[in-house]
C-alpha positions in Angstrom: -11.6 -8.1 21.4 -8.1 -9.4 20.8 -5.7 -7.2 18.8 -4.9 -10.1 16.5 -8.6 -10.3 15.7 -8.7 -6.7 14.5 -6.0 -7.5 11.9 -8.2 -10.2 10.4 -11.4 -8.2 10.3 -12.9 -6.3 7.3 -12.8 -2.6 8.1 -16.6 -2.3 8.2 -16.8 -4.9 10.9 -14.4 -3.2 13.3 -16.0 -1.6 16.3 -13.7 1.3 16.8 -14.5 1.7 20.5 -13.9 -1.9 21.3 -10.7 -1.9 19.3 -9.6 1.3 21.1 -10.4 -0.4 24.4 -8.3 -3.5 23.4 -5.4 -1.1 22.7 -5.8 0.5 26.1 -6.0 -2.8 27.9 -2.7 -3.9 26.2 -1.0 -1.1 28.1 -3.0 -1.3 31.3 -5.1 -4.5 31.9 -6.7 -2.8 34.9 -8.0 0.2 33.0 -11.7 1.0 33.5 -12.9 0.1 30.1 -16.5 -0.1 31.2 -16.5 3.6 32.0 -16.0 4.4 28.3 -18.7 1.9 27.3 -21.1 3.5 29.7 -20.2 6.9 28.4 -20.9 6.0 24.8 -24.1 4.2 25.7 -25.3 7.3 27.7 -24.5 9.6 24.9 -26.3 7.4 22.4 -29.4 7.2 24.6 -29.4 11.0 24.9 -29.3 11.5 21.2 -31.9 8.9 20.5 -34.2 10.4 23.1 -34.0 13.9 21.6 -35.8 15.1 18.6 -32.8 14.3 16.3 -31.7 17.0 14.0 -31.7 16.1 10.3 -29.3 18.7 9.0 -25.5 18.1 9.0 -25.0 21.4 11.0 -27.6 20.4 13.6 -26.1 17.0 14.1 -22.6 18.4 14.4 -23.8 20.9 17.0 -25.6 18.2 19.0 -22.6 15.9 19.0 -20.4 18.8 20.2 -22.9 19.8 22.9 -22.8 16.3 24.3 -19.1 15.4 24.1 -17.5 18.8 24.5 -20.3 20.7 26.3 -21.8 18.3 28.8 -19.0 15.9 29.1 -16.2 18.5 28.8 -14.0 16.4 26.4 -11.6 18.6 24.4 -8.0 18.9 23.3 -5.1 18.7 25.8 -3.3 22.0 25.1 -1.3 21.9 28.3 0.3 18.5 28.0 -0.1 17.6 24.3 2.6 15.0 24.2 1.2 13.0 27.1 0.8 9.4 25.8 -2.5 9.1 27.6 -3.9 11.6 25.0 -3.8 8.7 22.5 -5.3 6.1 24.9 -9.0 6.0 24.2 -10.0 4.9 27.7 -7.7 7.4 29.4 -9.1 10.2 27.2 -12.6 9.4 28.4 -11.4 9.5 32.0 -9.2 12.6 31.8 -11.5 14.5 29.4 -8.5 15.5 27.3 -7.0 14.0 24.2 -5.4 14.4 20.8 -7.4 15.3 17.7 -7.5 11.7 16.5 -8.6 10.1 19.8 -11.3 12.8 20.2 -12.4 12.4 16.6 -12.8 8.7 17.1 -15.4 9.4 19.9 -17.4 11.8 17.7 -17.4 9.4 14.7 -18.2 6.4 16.8 -21.1 8.1 18.5 -22.6 9.4 15.3 -22.4 6.0 13.6 -23.8 4.3 16.7 -27.2 6.0 16.1 -27.1 5.7 12.4 -25.6 9.1 11.4 -22.8 9.3 8.8 -19.6 10.9 10.1 -16.0 10.6 9.1 -12.6 11.6 10.5 -10.7 13.7 8.0 -6.9 13.4 7.8 -5.3 16.8 7.7 -1.5 17.4 8.0 -0.9 17.4 11.7 -4.6 17.5 12.6 -7.9 15.6 12.4 -11.3 17.1 11.9 -14.8 15.4 11.8 -17.2 15.7 9.0 -20.9 15.1 9.8 -23.4 14.4 7.0 -27.2 14.9 6.9 -29.9 16.5 4.9 -27.9 16.3 1.8 -25.0 18.4 3.1 -22.1 18.2 5.5 -20.6 20.1 8.3 -17.1 20.2 9.8 -16.2 20.4 13.5 -12.9 20.4 15.4 -13.0 18.0 18.4 -9.7 19.3 19.7 -11.2 22.8 20.0 -14.4 22.1 22.0 -16.1 20.8 18.9 -16.4 24.2 17.2 -17.9 24.4 13.7 -15.5 25.1 10.9 -15.8 26.3 7.3 -14.0 24.4 4.5 -11.8 27.5 4.1 -10.8 27.4 7.7 -9.9 23.7 7.4 -7.7 24.5 4.4 -6.0 27.2 6.5 -5.3 24.7 9.3 -3.7 22.4 6.7 -1.6 25.1 5.2 -0.4 26.2 8.6 0.9 22.6 9.1 2.7 22.7 5.8 0.2 20.9 3.8 -1.1 21.9 0.4 -4.8 22.5 -0.3 -6.6 19.3 -1.4 -8.9 19.4 -4.3 -12.3 18.0 -3.3 -11.6 18.1 0.4 -9.5 16.0 2.8 -9.5 12.2 2.8 -11.8 10.4 5.2 -10.0 7.8 7.2 -11.2 4.2 7.4 -11.7 2.7 10.9 -8.4 0.9 10.7 -6.6 4.1 9.6 -8.1 5.9 12.6 -6.7 3.3 15.0 -3.3 3.3 13.2 -3.1 7.1 13.4 -3.9 7.0 17.2 -1.2 4.4 18.0 1.3 6.0 15.6 1.1 9.1 17.7 2.3 7.2 20.7 5.0 5.4 18.7 6.4 8.6 17.3 6.6 10.2 20.7 8.3 7.2 22.2 10.9 7.2 19.5 11.6 10.9 19.8 12.0 10.4 23.5 14.6 7.7 22.9 12.4 4.9 24.2 13.1 2.4 21.4 11.7 -0.5 23.3 8.3 1.2 23.8 8.3 2.4 20.1 9.0 -1.2 18.9 6.2 -2.6 21.0 3.8 -0.1 19.6 4.9 -0.9 16.0 4.4 -4.6 16.8 0.8 -3.7 17.8 0.4 -1.6 14.6 1.4 -4.5 12.4 -0.9 -6.7 14.3 -4.0 -4.5 13.7 -3.0 -3.4 10.2 -0.9 -6.2 8.7 -1.4 -5.0 5.1 0.2 -1.5 5.7 3.8 -2.1 4.5 5.2 1.1 6.0 4.4 -0.1 9.5 6.5 -3.3 8.9 9.3 -1.1 7.5 9.4 1.0 10.7 9.2 -2.1 12.8 12.2 -3.5 11.0 14.2 -0.3 11.3 13.7 -0.4 15.1 14.6 -4.0 15.3 17.8 -3.4 13.4 18.6 -0.5 15.6 18.7 -2.6 18.7 20.5 -5.5 17.0 17.6 -7.9 16.5 18.6 -8.6 12.9 16.7 -11.9 12.5 13.6 -10.2 13.7 14.2 -7.3 11.3 14.5 -9.8 8.4 11.2 -11.4 9.4 9.5 -8.0 9.4 10.8 -7.1 6.0 9.8 -10.5 4.7 6.3 -9.9 6.0 6.3 -6.5 4.2 7.5 -8.1 1.0 4.5 -10.5 1.1 2.1 -7.6 1.3 3.6 -5.1 -1.2 2.6 -4.8 -4.9 5.0 -2.1 -5.7 8.0 -3.4 -7.7 10.3 -0.6 -6.6 9.4 -1.1 -2.9 10.0 -4.9 -3.4 13.5 -4.3 -4.8 14.3 -2.0 -1.9 13.2 -4.6 0.6 15.2 -7.4 -1.1 18.3 -5.1 -1.1 17.8 -4.4 2.6 17.4 -8.1 3.4 20.6 -8.9 1.6 22.4 -6.2 3.6 21.0 -7.7 6.9 22.1 -11.2 5.8 25.6 -10.0 5.2 25.6 -8.3 8.7 24.7 -11.5 10.3 27.6 -13.4 8.7 
């Protein structure tokens, strides 16, 4: 799968595992992508071979017993900022990852066998919600797939500075999951002063999610920072074409005018 293809696809048509593999290959063309494919296939076969639980809690426990229990995939508490924790193929190889990358594996596996599951966006964290039998169950992929109550999820959000959300936390689309995973890498690169790496990642982000204006804005800011003013103007123009917010549009036009004056 090509990254440019992802940006043209409807969300429902994106295979999140193949998209994650494409992102991994963009960094390391020699990465063992087939290992992740074999792992996902093996897990799916195991689940389909078993007497599948019908309740949400039973499904959540079964997913966790496979991914965290048998395969040993959990959160990297020792080297959290390692960029490999946001590389889906590397996560499968190292058995360690960030909340978002681990959540992608849980959600992808559940959906592969016809279960409904979603990655929930909390401030600074991601949980997985599994559905079944008319109910739902929460689990934390970063903490060995343990089950959580809604109250505990709210506590996690509050500890990260987030306010309680009426009706629960928002479920991420497939594209949003990919964006969150790559954004983790981009944020860390920028904090480390690696502007070239951060810009490359924002270029990937705008390729896979061209309709998300905030990504174009960050890309333009980085281009401006390193003196690529023409490129920054092109990024802002692309953002202007996708926004429907009049105030945002005015802000973009003002910034474009400022960049034009800087070039003269």
